[in-house]
C-alpha positions in Angstrom: -15.3 -2.0 -3.9 -13.3 0.5 -2.0 -10.2 -0.5 -4.0 -11.5 1.6 -6.9 -11.5 4.7 -4.8 -8.1 3.9 -3.5 -6.8 3.4 -7.1 -8.4 6.7 -8.1 -6.7 8.5 -5.1 -3.3 7.0 -6.1 -3.7 8.1 -9.7 -4.7 11.6 -8.6 -1.8 11.9 -6.1 0.7 10.7 -8.7 -0.6 13.0 -11.4 -0.4 16.0 -9.0 3.2 15.1 -8.1 4.2 14.6 -11.7 2.7 18.0 -12.7 4.4 19.7 -9.7 7.7 18.3 -10.9 7.1 19.3 -14.5 7.0 15.8 -15.8 5.1 14.6 -18.8 4.4 10.9 -17.9 5.1 8.2 -15.3 7.2 5.1 -16.1 7.0 3.4 -12.7 5.1 3.5 -9.4 6.0 1.5 -6.4 3.4 1.1 -3.7 3.8 -0.4 -0.2 0.7 -2.1 1.1 0.5 -3.9 4.4 -1.3 -7.3 4.6 -3.5 -5.9 7.4 -4.5 -2.8 5.4 -7.8 -4.3 4.3 -6.9 -4.0 0.6 -7.6 -7.0 -1.6 -4.6 -7.2 -3.8 -6.4 -8.6 -6.9 -9.1 -6.0 -6.6 -6.6 -3.2 -6.4 -4.6 -4.6 -9.4 -7.8 -4.6 -11.5 -8.9 -1.1 -10.2 -5.5 0.4 -11.0 -5.5 -1.1 -14.5 -8.8 0.7 -15.1 -7.9 3.9 -13.3 -4.7 4.6 -15.3 -6.4 4.3 -18.7 -6.1 7.6 -20.5 -3.9 9.2 -17.9 -0.2 10.0 -17.8 0.2 6.8 -15.9 -1.2 4.5 -18.6 2.2 3.1 -19.6 3.5 2.9 -16.0 4.8 -0.3 -14.5 3.0 -0.6 -11.1 4.8 -2.6 -8.5 3.3 -3.5 -5.1 5.5 -4.4 -2.2 3.7 -6.3 0.5 4.5 -5.3 4.1 4.1 -8.1 6.6 2.0 -7.8 9.8 3.9 -7.4 13.0 2.3 -7.1 16.4 3.7 -6.2 19.8 2.5 -7.7 23.1 1.3 -5.0 25.5 2.3 -7.2 28.5 5.7 -8.7 27.7 6.8 -6.6 24.7 7.3 -9.5 22.4 7.1 -8.6 18.7 5.8 -11.3 16.3 4.5 -11.7 12.8 0.8 -11.9 12.4 -1.7 -12.1 9.6 -4.6 -11.1 11.8 -5.6 -8.0 13.8 -6.4 -10.1 16.9 -3.6 -12.5 17.6 -2.6 -13.7 21.1 1.0 -13.3 22.1 2.9 -16.5 21.4 5.1 -16.0 24.5 2.8 -15.1 27.3 -0.6 -15.8 25.8 -1.8 -12.2 26.4 -4.7 -11.3 24.2 -3.8 -7.6 24.1 -1.4 -6.8 21.3 -0.9 -3.7 19.2 -0.3 -3.9 15.4 2.9 -2.0 14.8 3.4 -2.8 11.1 1.2 -4.1 8.3 -1.6 -1.5 8.0 0.4 0.8 5.8 -0.6 1.9 2.4 1.6 4.4 0.7 3.2 5.5 -2.6 6.9 4.6 -2.1 8.3 6.0 -5.3 7.4 7.4 -8.7 9.6 7.5 -11.8 8.7 10.6 -13.7 9.6 11.1 -17.4 10.3 14.5 -18.8 9.9 15.6 -22.4 
């Protein structure tokens, strides 16, 4: 389950940022995760729940914002929503499209508490 390693990396990054800012704990984390990122949401939720135990994030509210997939046709330039990495352009039926949104995975914001 690679979601556990992703969760551990998130915890590590948030802890580092919190210590750098001089904070004592974290009350909220907002993550942005694209539907084409390869992350299974339920597995990440479970992994994060376990990964934050005993850390400065253990009381944090973790919110995940889902980023939709958007592709762009390499022939006609049409942009369209997609839930797949290999989607044919709905306008010109060109099979060559580029994913321009939906593969992201980032920490959008952290609410740090100070003593």
